[in-house]
OpenMM code with the backbone's topology and positions (N, CA, C; nanometers):
from openmm import Vec3, app, unit

residues = "MET GLN GLY VAL CYS VAL GLN ARG ARG VAL GLY VAL ILE CYS TYR PHE SER LEU ALA SER GLY PHE LEU THR GLY LYS TYR ARG SER LYS GLN ASP LEU ALA GLY LYS ALA ARG GLY GLU ASP VAL GLU LYS TYR LEU ASP ALA ARG GLY GLN ARG ILE LEU HIS ALA LEU ASP GLN VAL ALA GLU ARG HIS ALA ALA THR PRO ALA GLN ILE ALA LEU ALA TRP LEU MET THR ARG PRO GLY ILE THR ALA PRO ILE ALA SER ALA THR ASN LEU ASP GLN LEU ALA GLN LEU SER GLY ALA ALA ARG LEU ASN LEU ASP GLU ASN SER LEU HIS GLN LEU THR GLU ALA SER ASP PRO ASN".split()
positions = [
    Vec3(-7.6385, 0.4488, 6.2880),
    Vec3(-7.5675, 0.4149, 6.1671),
    Vec3(-7.5811, 0.2665, 6.1361),
    Vec3(-7.5701, 0.1821, 6.2396),
    Vec3(-7.5822, 0.0386, 6.2172),
    Vec3(-7.7174, 0.0051, 6.1565),
    Vec3(-7.8237, 0.0667, 6.2082),
    Vec3(-7.9576, 0.0402, 6.1575),
    Vec3(-7.9716, 0.0738, 6.0095),
    Vec3(-7.9134, 0.1835, 5.9665),
    Vec3(-7.9181, 0.2223, 5.8259),
    Vec3(-7.8458, 0.1192, 5.7401),
    Vec3(-7.7312, 0.0750, 5.7854),
    Vec3(-7.6551, -0.0240, 5.7095),
    Vec3(-7.7322, -0.1556, 5.6975),
    Vec3(-7.7939, -0.1981, 5.8062),
    Vec3(-7.8724, -0.3214, 5.8033),
    Vec3(-7.9920, -0.3040, 5.7100),
    Vec3(-8.0618, -0.1921, 5.7236),
    Vec3(-8.1792, -0.1657, 5.6409),
    Vec3(-8.1437, -0.1635, 5.4923),
    Vec3(-8.0306, -0.1045, 5.4593),
    Vec3(-7.9884, -0.0922, 5.3192),
    Vec3(-7.9055, -0.2117, 5.2713),
    Vec3(-7.8861, -0.3065, 5.3612),
    Vec3(-7.8107, -0.4287, 5.3302),
    Vec3(-7.6670, -0.3975, 5.2870),
    Vec3(-7.6052, -0.3066, 5.3626),
    Vec3(-7.4662, -0.2682, 5.3392),
    Vec3(-7.3819, -0.3307, 5.4495),
    Vec3(-7.2844, -0.4087, 5.4113),
    Vec3(-7.1945, -0.4688, 5.5091),
    Vec3(-7.0891, -0.3696, 5.5539),
    Vec3(-7.0510, -0.3780, 5.6809),
    Vec3(-6.9532, -0.2868, 5.7383),
    Vec3(-6.8307, -0.3663, 5.7832),
    Vec3(-6.7155, -0.3160, 5.7489),
    Vec3(-6.5901, -0.3723, 5.7974),
    Vec3(-6.5378, -0.2755, 5.9026),
    Vec3(-6.5300, -0.3213, 6.0263),
    Vec3(-6.4869, -0.2367, 6.1384),
    Vec3(-6.3355, -0.2225, 6.1372),
    Vec3(-6.2883, -0.0991, 6.1301),
    Vec3(-6.1441, -0.0748, 6.1217),
    Vec3(-6.0750, -0.0813, 6.2577),
    Vec3(-6.1244, -0.0134, 6.3569),
    Vec3(-6.0639, -0.0146, 6.4902),
    Vec3(-6.1446, -0.1050, 6.5826),
    Vec3(-6.1528, -0.2309, 6.5474),
    Vec3(-6.2382, -0.3260, 6.6191),
    Vec3(-6.2021, -0.3422, 6.7660),
    Vec3(-6.0777, -0.3240, 6.8001),
    Vec3(-6.0347, -0.3374, 6.9397),
    Vec3(-6.0085, -0.2010, 7.0040),
    Vec3(-6.0617, -0.0957, 6.9423),
    Vec3(-6.0513, 0.0401, 6.9971),
    Vec3(-5.9076, 0.0736, 7.0351),
    Vec3(-5.8184, 0.0578, 6.9384),
    Vec3(-5.6755, 0.0883, 6.9568),
    Vec3(-5.6128, 0.0117, 7.0732),
    Vec3(-5.6633, -0.1074, 7.0990),
    Vec3(-5.6081, -0.1915, 7.2063),
    Vec3(-5.6854, -0.1841, 7.3361),
    Vec3(-5.7768, -0.0878, 7.3501),
    Vec3(-5.8532, -0.0748, 7.4737),
    Vec3(-5.9301, -0.2024, 7.5059),
    Vec3(-5.9925, -0.2640, 7.4066),
    Vec3(-6.0753, -0.3823, 7.4312),
    Vec3(-5.9946, -0.5091, 7.4564),
    Vec3(-5.8638, -0.4980, 7.4523),
    Vec3(-5.7804, -0.6120, 7.4928),
    Vec3(-5.7707, -0.6195, 7.6447),
    Vec3(-5.8024, -0.5074, 7.7104),
    Vec3(-5.7964, -0.5015, 7.8556),
    Vec3(-5.6637, -0.4521, 7.9103),
    Vec3(-5.5706, -0.4179, 7.8229),
    Vec3(-5.4393, -0.3757, 7.8742),
    Vec3(-5.4348, -0.2302, 7.9182),
    Vec3(-5.5361, -0.1516, 7.8827),
    Vec3(-5.5442, -0.0127, 7.9260),
    Vec3(-5.6674, 0.0023, 8.0155),
    Vec3(-5.6458, 0.0131, 8.1454),
    Vec3(-5.7581, 0.0224, 8.2386),
    Vec3(-5.7559, 0.1504, 8.3209),
    Vec3(-5.6468, 0.2231, 8.3131),
    Vec3(-5.6350, 0.3490, 8.3865),
    Vec3(-5.5407, 0.4409, 8.3093),
    Vec3(-5.5384, 0.5672, 8.3492),
    Vec3(-5.4482, 0.6626, 8.2836),
    Vec3(-5.3026, 0.6236, 8.3033),
    Vec3(-5.2725, 0.5585, 8.4138),
    Vec3(-5.1350, 0.5134, 8.4385),
    Vec3(-5.0918, 0.4098, 8.3343),
    Vec3(-5.1855, 0.3298, 8.2858),
    Vec3(-5.1537, 0.2290, 8.1845),
    Vec3(-5.1187, 0.2921, 8.0503),
    Vec3(-5.1553, 0.4162, 8.0307),
    Vec3(-5.1313, 0.4856, 7.9036),
    Vec3(-4.9938, 0.5507, 7.8962),
    Vec3(-4.9308, 0.5688, 8.0096),
    Vec3(-4.8027, 0.6395, 8.0149),
    Vec3(-4.6990, 0.5748, 7.9236),
    Vec3(-4.6465, 0.6542, 7.8322),
    Vec3(-4.5412, 0.6083, 7.7429),
    Vec3(-4.5869, 0.5148, 7.6328),
    Vec3(-4.7158, 0.4986, 7.6153),
    Vec3(-4.7684, 0.4091, 7.5114),
    Vec3(-4.8005, 0.4885, 7.3859),
    Vec3(-4.7687, 0.4312, 7.2717),
    Vec3(-4.7911, 0.4994, 7.1440),
    Vec3(-4.9385, 0.5307, 7.1202),
    Vec3(-5.0268, 0.4463, 7.1677),
    Vec3(-5.1702, 0.4664, 7.1445),
    Vec3(-5.2404, 0.5336, 7.2626),
    Vec3(-5.1645, 0.5807, 7.3569),
    Vec3(-5.2218, 0.6399, 7.4773),
    Vec3(-5.3236, 0.7488, 7.4504),
    Vec3(-5.2922, 0.8407, 7.3595),
    Vec3(-5.3852, 0.9502, 7.3284),
    Vec3(-5.5138, 0.8982, 7.2661),
    Vec3(-5.5024, 0.7937, 7.1844),
    Vec3(-5.6204, 0.7383, 7.1182),
    Vec3(-5.7114, 0.6659, 7.2168),
    Vec3(-5.6539, 0.6079, 7.3187),
    Vec3(-5.7286, 0.5228, 7.4119),
    Vec3(-5.7882, 0.6015, 7.5282),
    Vec3(-5.7295, 0.7123, 7.5630),
    Vec3(-5.7730, 0.7861, 7.6819),
    Vec3(-5.9228, 0.8165, 7.6815),
    Vec3(-5.9785, 0.8413, 7.5643),
    Vec3(-6.1214, 0.8757, 7.5560),
    Vec3(-6.2126, 0.7615, 7.6001),
    Vec3(-6.1606, 0.6392, 7.6055),
    Vec3(-6.2419, 0.5245, 7.6463),
    Vec3(-6.2406, 0.5018, 7.7979),
    Vec3(-6.1561, 0.5738, 7.8689),
    Vec3(-6.1436, 0.5537, 8.0137),
    Vec3(-6.2512, 0.6293, 8.0905),
    Vec3(-6.3748, 0.6022, 8.0563),
    Vec3(-6.4882, 0.6640, 8.1251),
    Vec3(-6.5757, 0.5522, 8.1825),
    Vec3(-6.6903, 0.5890, 8.2361),
    Vec3(-6.7786, 0.4895, 8.2995),
    Vec3(-6.8231, 0.3830, 8.1998),
    Vec3(-6.8568, 0.4234, 8.0790),
    Vec3(-6.8980, 0.3255, 7.9772),
    Vec3(-6.7832, 0.2304, 7.9442),
    Vec3(-6.6646, 0.2846, 7.9264),
    Vec3(-6.5489, 0.2002, 7.8966),
    Vec3(-6.5216, 0.0993, 8.0066),
    Vec3(-6.5323, 0.1425, 8.1307),
    Vec3(-6.5105, 0.0512, 8.2434),
    Vec3(-6.6195, -0.0561, 8.2480),
    Vec3(-6.7424, -0.0168, 8.2151),
    Vec3(-6.8537, -0.1120, 8.2106),
    Vec3(-6.8284, -0.2181, 8.1030),
    Vec3(-6.7787, -0.1751, 7.9892),
    Vec3(-6.7489, -0.2678, 7.8797),
    Vec3(-6.6367, -0.3630, 7.9202),
    Vec3(-6.5300, -0.3095, 7.9786),
    Vec3(-6.4198, -0.3967, 8.0220),
    Vec3(-6.4669, -0.4982, 8.1249),
    Vec3(-6.5519, -0.4559, 8.2166),
    Vec3(-6.6042, -0.5474, 8.3184),
    Vec3(-6.6832, -0.6613, 8.2523),
    Vec3(-6.7680, -0.6265, 8.1569),
    Vec3(-6.8457, -0.7283, 8.0856),
    Vec3(-6.7537, -0.8207, 8.0059),
    Vec3(-6.6543, -0.7639, 7.9383),
    Vec3(-6.5591, -0.8466, 7.8628),
    Vec3(-6.4869, -0.9444, 7.9547),
    Vec3(-6.4440, -0.8961, 8.0708),
    Vec3(-6.3751, -0.9834, 8.1672),
    Vec3(-6.4643, -1.0982, 8.2119),
    Vec3(-6.5898, -1.0679, 8.2436),
    Vec3(-6.6812, -1.1719, 8.2907),
    Vec3(-6.7098, -1.2754, 8.1823),
    Vec3(-6.7368, -1.2293, 8.0618),
    Vec3(-6.7656, -1.3209, 7.9515),
    Vec3(-6.6405, -1.4008, 7.9147),
    Vec3(-6.5256, -1.3365, 7.9152),
    Vec3(-6.3999, -1.4058, 7.8846),
    Vec3(-6.3743, -1.5189, 7.9841),
    Vec3(-6.4020, -1.4922, 8.1099),
    Vec3(-6.3815, -1.5962, 8.2114),
    Vec3(-6.4739, -1.7154, 8.1871),
    Vec3(-6.5988, -1.6881, 8.1543),
    Vec3(-6.6944, -1.7975, 8.1286),
    Vec3(-6.6573, -1.8804, 8.0068),
    Vec3(-6.5930, -1.8173, 7.9091),
    Vec3(-6.5606, -1.8864, 7.7839),
    Vec3(-6.4135, -1.9266, 7.7734),
    Vec3(-6.3393, -1.9096, 7.8811),
    Vec3(-6.1957, -1.9411, 7.8809),
    Vec3(-6.1270, -1.8757, 7.7606),
    Vec3(-6.1498, -1.7455, 7.7475),
    Vec3(-6.0962, -1.6696, 7.6347),
    Vec3(-6.0388, -1.5386, 7.6864),
    Vec3(-5.9825, -1.4602, 7.5970),
    Vec3(-5.9294, -1.3291, 7.6334),
    Vec3(-6.0345, -1.2218, 7.6021),
    Vec3(-6.0232, -1.1056, 7.6659),
    Vec3(-6.1158, -0.9963, 7.6318),
    Vec3(-6.1135, -0.9617, 7.4826),
    Vec3(-5.9970, -0.9633, 7.4215),
    Vec3(-5.9877, -0.9322, 7.2782),
    Vec3(-6.0654, -1.0345, 7.1955),
    Vec3(-6.0529, -1.1606, 7.2281),
    Vec3(-6.1272, -1.2639, 7.1557),
    Vec3(-6.2775, -1.2441, 7.1711),
    Vec3(-6.3193, -1.2119, 7.2923),
    Vec3(-6.4618, -1.1901, 7.3176),
    Vec3(-6.5119, -1.0696, 7.2393),
    Vec3(-6.4365, -0.9607, 7.2408),
    Vec3(-6.4778, -0.8397, 7.1685),
    Vec3(-6.4946, -0.8690, 7.0191),
    Vec3(-6.3996, -0.9401, 6.9611),
    Vec3(-6.4083, -0.9720, 6.8186),
    Vec3(-6.5221, -1.0698, 6.7902),
    Vec3(-6.5389, -1.1701, 6.8758),
    Vec3(-6.6472, -1.2678, 6.8569),
    Vec3(-6.7827, -1.1976, 6.8641),
    Vec3(-6.7965, -1.1023, 6.9589),
    Vec3(-6.9212, -1.0275, 6.9705),
    Vec3(-6.9468, -0.9457, 6.8440),
    Vec3(-6.8433, -0.8780, 6.7952),
    Vec3(-6.8593, -0.7988, 6.6729),
    Vec3(-6.9041, -0.8852, 6.5551),
    Vec3(-6.8518, -1.0070, 6.5479),
    Vec3(-6.8871, -1.0954, 6.4371),
    Vec3(-7.0340, -1.1377, 6.4407),
    Vec3(-7.0997, -1.1217, 6.5546),
    Vec3(-7.2418, -1.1568, 6.5643),
    Vec3(-7.3335, -1.0386, 6.5352),
    Vec3(-7.2789, -0.9190, 6.5286),
    Vec3(-7.3605, -0.7984, 6.5142),
    Vec3(-7.4182, -0.7865, 6.3730),
    Vec3(-7.5465, -0.7542, 6.3631),
    Vec3(-7.6076, -0.7353, 6.2313),
    Vec3(-7.5349, -0.6262, 6.1529),
    Vec3(-7.5102, -0.6541, 6.0268),
    Vec3(-7.4463, -0.5572, 5.9392),
    Vec3(-7.2956, -0.5600, 5.9392),
    Vec3(-7.2359, -0.6273, 6.0377),
    Vec3(-7.0895, -0.6339, 6.0423),
    Vec3(-7.0420, -0.7475, 5.9518),
    Vec3(-6.9658, -0.7114, 5.8510),
    Vec3(-6.9107, -0.8113, 5.7600),
    Vec3(-6.7867, -0.8752, 5.8209),
    Vec3(-6.6995, -0.7912, 5.8752),
    Vec3(-6.5771, -0.8423, 5.9369),
    Vec3(-6.5142, -0.7346, 6.0236),
    Vec3(-6.4622, -0.7743, 6.1389),
    Vec3(-6.3840, -0.6805, 6.2197),
    Vec3(-6.2365, -0.6911, 6.1796),
    Vec3(-6.1689, -0.5800, 6.1778),
    Vec3(-6.0253, -0.5788, 6.1502),
    Vec3(-5.9522, -0.5600, 6.2827),
    Vec3(-5.8526, -0.6426, 6.3055),
    Vec3(-5.7687, -0.6297, 6.4247),
    Vec3(-5.6247, -0.6534, 6.3828),
    Vec3(-5.5347, -0.5733, 6.4353),
    Vec3(-5.3940, -0.5885, 6.3979),
    Vec3(-5.3179, -0.6631, 6.5062),
    Vec3(-5.2215, -0.7381, 6.4613),
    Vec3(-5.1330, -0.8117, 6.5517),
    Vec3(-4.9904, -0.7682, 6.5220),
    Vec3(-4.9093, -0.7580, 6.6262),
    Vec3(-4.7702, -0.7183, 6.6060),
    Vec3(-4.6749, -0.8365, 6.6116),
    Vec3(-4.7274, -0.9545, 6.6429),
    Vec3(-4.6432, -1.0751, 6.6410),
    Vec3(-4.7316, -1.1977, 6.6205),
    Vec3(-4.6685, -1.3122, 6.5982),
    Vec3(-4.7435, -1.4347, 6.5686),
    Vec3(-4.8273, -1.4824, 6.6870),
    Vec3(-4.7805, -1.4595, 6.8083),
    Vec3(-4.8593, -1.4981, 6.9259),
    Vec3(-4.9905, -1.4201, 6.9308),
    Vec3(-4.9836, -1.2910, 6.9034),
    Vec3(-5.1056, -1.2094, 6.9013),
    Vec3(-5.1988, -1.2559, 6.7895),
    Vec3(-5.1429, -1.2872, 6.6752),
    Vec3(-5.2246, -1.3339, 6.5632),
    Vec3(-5.2980, -1.4627, 6.6000),
    Vec3(-5.2277, -1.5555, 6.6603),
    Vec3(-5.2901, -1.6816, 6.7020),
    Vec3(-5.3995, -1.6565, 6.8049),
    Vec3(-5.3732, -1.5660, 6.8981),
    Vec3(-5.4717, -1.5344, 7.0009),
    Vec3(-5.5955, -1.4708, 6.9390),
    Vec3(-5.5767, -1.3744, 6.8504),
    Vec3(-5.6903, -1.3058, 6.7886),
    Vec3(-5.7724, -1.3993, 6.7006),
    Vec3(-5.7070, -1.4896, 6.6297),
    Vec3(-5.7803, -1.5811, 6.5423),
    Vec3(-5.8706, -1.6751, 6.6216),
    Vec3(-5.8432, -1.6920, 6.7501),
    Vec3(-5.9290, -1.7750, 6.8344),
    Vec3(-6.0706, -1.7203, 6.8450),
    Vec3(-6.0898, -1.5938, 6.8170),
    Vec3(-6.2240, -1.5333, 6.8226),
    Vec3(-6.3187, -1.5996, 6.7239),
    Vec3(-6.2663, -1.6422, 6.6108),
    Vec3(-6.3504, -1.7039, 6.5078),
    Vec3(-6.4047, -1.8399, 6.5516),
    Vec3(-6.3437, -1.9004, 6.6502),
    Vec3(-6.3885, -2.0317, 6.6977),
    Vec3(-6.4843, -2.0224, 6.8160),
    Vec3(-6.5092, -1.9029, 6.8648),
    Vec3(-6.5975, -1.8860, 6.9798),
    Vec3(-6.7439, -1.8784, 6.9368),
    Vec3(-6.8279, -1.9411, 7.0161),
    Vec3(-6.9724, -1.9302, 6.9992),
    Vec3(-7.0275, -1.8731, 7.1286),
    Vec3(-7.0564, -1.7446, 7.1260),
    Vec3(-7.1053, -1.6786, 7.2458),
    Vec3(-7.2530, -1.7106, 7.2672),
    Vec3(-7.2893, -1.7463, 7.3897),
    Vec3(-7.4273, -1.7770, 7.4232),
    Vec3(-7.5091, -1.6485, 7.4307),
    Vec3(-7.6403, -1.6631, 7.4313),
    Vec3(-7.7303, -1.5472, 7.4322),
    Vec3(-7.7086, -1.4569, 7.5536),
    Vec3(-7.6829, -1.5156, 7.6689),
    Vec3(-7.6593, -1.4367, 7.7892),
    Vec3(-7.5351, -1.3486, 7.7722),
    Vec3(-7.4302, -1.4057, 7.7175),
    Vec3(-7.3070, -1.3288, 7.6949),
    Vec3(-7.3287, -1.2182, 7.5938),
    Vec3(-7.3984, -1.2487, 7.4855),
    Vec3(-7.4252, -1.1470, 7.3837),
    Vec3(-7.5071, -1.0325, 7.4426),
    Vec3(-7.6069, -1.0676, 7.5221),
    Vec3(-7.6904, -0.9643, 7.5856),
    Vec3(-7.6068, -0.8801, 7.6821),
    Vec3(-7.5242, -0.9447, 7.7618),
    Vec3(-7.4410, -0.8724, 7.8582),
    Vec3(-7.3488, -0.7730, 7.7878),
    Vec3(-7.2864, -0.8150, 7.6797),
    Vec3(-7.1954, -0.7276, 7.6056),
    Vec3(-7.2704, -0.6133, 7.5367),
    Vec3(-7.3852, -0.6440, 7.4828),
    Vec3(-7.4652, -0.5406, 7.4156),
    Vec3(-7.5128, -0.4373, 7.5162),
    Vec3(-7.5588, -0.4826, 7.6321),
    Vec3(-7.6031, -0.3892, 7.7361),
    Vec3(-7.4881, -0.3008, 7.7838),
    Vec3(-7.3721, -0.3614, 7.8043),
    Vec3(-7.2571, -0.2859, 7.8538),
    Vec3(-7.2124, -0.1793, 7.7536),
    Vec3(-7.2281, -0.2071, 7.6268),
    Vec3(-7.1801, -0.1132, 7.5243),
    Vec3(-7.2839, -0.0065, 7.4884),
    Vec3(-7.4026, -0.0175, 7.5428),
    Vec3(-7.5068, 0.0818, 7.5151),
    Vec3(-7.4583, 0.2199, 7.5613),
    Vec3(-7.4593, 0.3189, 7.4717),
    Vec3(-7.4079, 0.4509, 7.5100),
    Vec3(-7.4974, 0.5261, 7.6086),
    Vec3(-7.6155, 0.4795, 7.6338),
    Vec3(-7.7073, 0.5522, 7.7253),
    Vec3(-7.6979, 0.5062, 7.8650),
] * unit.nanometer
topology = app.Topology()
chain = topology.addChain("A")
for resn in residues:
    res = topology.addResidue(resn, chain)
    for name in ("N", "CA", "C"):
        topology.addAtom(name, app.Element.getBySymbol(name[0]), res)
């Protein structure tokens, strides 16, 4: 789908850019989902690919002194065809944290690591 959008020069606005909170790193096991409003939405990400993505986000976040959510959004902003990622905040602290993604400049190694981790194959 991304290739078609790039080829046709159609910009995409990502609605669930943080995968219902999964890419923030706060949901890492089924136990983390207990009693959470988004638990059902996030459970599908708790597979080998999801764990690989979280691991890559953690490593890149550490190198850039950032949060996994900031890294995920910064990576999305570099993707061809992505016009803007949408992320919701429930308080001003979250908003300030998420806006930090716009100030990040991810190096080529980090971009490659995140792209490889997110590969569905």
